[in-house]
One Martini backbone bead per residue (centre of mass of N, CA, C, O) as a GRO file, in nm:
protein
  115
    1UNK     BB    1   5.757  -6.206  -5.705
    2UNK     BB    2   5.946  -6.429  -5.901
    3UNK     BB    3   6.185  -6.694  -5.848
    4UNK     BB    4   6.330  -6.928  -6.069
    5UNK     BB    5   6.458  -7.237  -6.103
    6UNK     BB    6   6.735  -7.327  -6.315
    7UNK     BB    7   6.903  -7.514  -6.546
    8UNK     BB    8   7.187  -7.561  -6.681
    9UNK     BB    9   7.346  -7.688  -6.975
   10UNK     BB   10   7.566  -7.775  -6.822
   11UNK     BB   11   7.739  -8.030  -6.662
   12UNK     BB   12   7.730  -7.889  -6.372
   13UNK     BB   13   7.433  -7.800  -6.295
   14UNK     BB   14   7.377  -7.520  -6.231
   15UNK     BB   15   7.209  -7.270  -6.070
   16UNK     BB   16   6.935  -7.046  -6.163
   17UNK     BB   17   6.753  -6.728  -6.153
   18UNK     BB   18   6.449  -6.620  -6.265
   19UNK     BB   19   6.311  -6.323  -6.337
   20UNK     BB   20   5.972  -6.249  -6.207
   21UNK     BB   21   5.716  -5.999  -6.303
   22UNK     BB   22   5.423  -5.772  -6.309
   23UNK     BB   23   5.610  -5.576  -6.157
   24UNK     BB   24   5.808  -5.371  -6.042
   25UNK     BB   25   6.173  -5.387  -5.983
   26UNK     BB   26   6.417  -5.379  -5.733
   27UNK     BB   27   6.756  -5.348  -5.798
   28UNK     BB   28   7.049  -5.419  -5.705
   29UNK     BB   29   7.355  -5.404  -5.712
   30UNK     BB   30   7.549  -5.577  -5.970
   31UNK     BB   31   7.715  -5.845  -6.090
   32UNK     BB   32   7.872  -5.842  -6.426
   33UNK     BB   33   7.970  -6.000  -6.712
   34UNK     BB   34   8.006  -5.984  -7.045
   35UNK     BB   35   7.991  -6.305  -7.092
   36UNK     BB   36   7.683  -6.307  -6.952
   37UNK     BB   37   7.594  -6.186  -7.230
   38UNK     BB   38   7.324  -6.199  -7.455
   39UNK     BB   39   7.223  -6.174  -7.807
   40UNK     BB   40   6.984  -6.139  -8.049
   41UNK     BB   41   7.172  -5.905  -8.176
   42UNK     BB   42   7.473  -5.779  -8.287
   43UNK     BB   43   7.389  -5.462  -8.296
   44UNK     BB   44   7.394  -5.438  -7.965
   45UNK     BB   45   7.698  -5.444  -7.869
   46UNK     BB   46   7.773  -5.128  -7.847
   47UNK     BB   47   7.547  -5.110  -7.590
   48UNK     BB   48   7.633  -5.298  -7.354
   49UNK     BB   49   7.779  -5.110  -7.144
   50UNK     BB   50   7.520  -4.958  -7.062
   51UNK     BB   51   7.376  -5.200  -6.937
   52UNK     BB   52   7.592  -5.294  -6.733
   53UNK     BB   53   7.592  -5.030  -6.575
   54UNK     BB   54   7.294  -5.039  -6.485
   55UNK     BB   55   7.323  -5.312  -6.329
   56UNK     BB   56   7.553  -5.213  -6.132
   57UNK     BB   57   7.371  -4.986  -6.000
   58UNK     BB   58   7.076  -5.017  -6.031
   59UNK     BB   59   6.712  -5.048  -5.999
   60UNK     BB   60   6.432  -4.999  -6.182
   61UNK     BB   61   6.224  -5.245  -6.328
   62UNK     BB   62   6.013  -5.313  -6.610
   63UNK     BB   63   5.775  -5.446  -6.756
   64UNK     BB   64   5.697  -5.534  -7.060
   65UNK     BB   65   5.509  -5.422  -7.295
   66UNK     BB   66   5.272  -5.661  -7.434
   67UNK     BB   67   5.412  -5.885  -7.308
   68UNK     BB   68   5.349  -6.244  -7.229
   69UNK     BB   69   5.581  -6.192  -6.995
   70UNK     BB   70   5.737  -6.201  -6.662
   71UNK     BB   71   6.066  -6.198  -6.787
   72UNK     BB   72   6.040  -5.909  -6.921
   73UNK     BB   73   6.255  -5.620  -6.918
   74UNK     BB   74   6.299  -5.271  -6.865
   75UNK     BB   75   6.605  -5.088  -6.928
   76UNK     BB   76   6.728  -4.775  -6.849
   77UNK     BB   77   6.938  -4.580  -7.002
   78UNK     BB   78   7.069  -4.297  -7.130
   79UNK     BB   79   7.004  -4.391  -7.462
   80UNK     BB   80   6.862  -4.669  -7.377
   81UNK     BB   81   6.636  -4.945  -7.421
   82UNK     BB   82   6.614  -5.257  -7.253
   83UNK     BB   83   6.533  -5.591  -7.335
   84UNK     BB   84   6.518  -5.840  -7.069
   85UNK     BB   85   6.674  -6.124  -6.923
   86UNK     BB   86   6.719  -6.254  -6.581
   87UNK     BB   87   6.989  -6.419  -6.403
   88UNK     BB   88   7.055  -6.543  -6.084
   89UNK     BB   89   7.239  -6.684  -5.823
   90UNK     BB   90   7.037  -6.548  -5.605
   91UNK     BB   91   6.813  -6.385  -5.389
   92UNK     BB   92   6.990  -6.113  -5.370
   93UNK     BB   93   7.071  -6.007  -5.670
   94UNK     BB   94   7.414  -5.949  -5.689
   95UNK     BB   95   7.430  -6.184  -5.924
   96UNK     BB   96   7.471  -6.209  -6.268
   97UNK     BB   97   7.467  -6.497  -6.491
   98UNK     BB   98   7.236  -6.376  -6.690
   99UNK     BB   99   7.184  -6.187  -7.002
  100UNK     BB  100   6.914  -6.123  -7.226
  101UNK     BB  101   6.897  -5.945  -7.528
  102UNK     BB  102   6.611  -5.854  -7.721
  103UNK     BB  103   6.639  -5.529  -7.699
  104UNK     BB  104   6.742  -5.198  -7.859
  105UNK     BB  105   6.639  -4.873  -7.788
  106UNK     BB  106   6.586  -4.569  -7.828
  107UNK     BB  107   6.569  -4.303  -7.609
  108UNK     BB  108   6.259  -4.119  -7.524
  109UNK     BB  109   6.198  -3.861  -7.359
  110UNK     BB  110   5.850  -3.853  -7.262
  111UNK     BB  111   5.788  -4.133  -7.373
  112UNK     BB  112   5.469  -4.315  -7.359
  113UNK     BB  113   5.312  -4.626  -7.302
  114UNK     BB  114   4.965  -4.684  -7.333
  115UNK     BB  115   4.729  -4.965  -7.242
   0.00000   0.00000   0.00000
């Protein structure tokens, strides 16, 4: 699992760490504010609290299937599966400074994609 340092676009030039892994990653409970989440599509907004709750609880996240990027993860909520990229404040991964939601799909228990 790699965590890579990236520079923010702000003038403060603060650092943030992009989570990358080709294997499942165990995330600890983390702090995240709603304003730190960005959405690929506005229709995902009603489901944002479910994702934020899942990130605050922590748990295992899996690399997204089919995607050729080690930085896109699937996070399962109670009713939705979210495809996201996560940036953390430091190596402890207890503070998420940015979460970008790429997709938000209804969760179908028992359905599995085998590649």
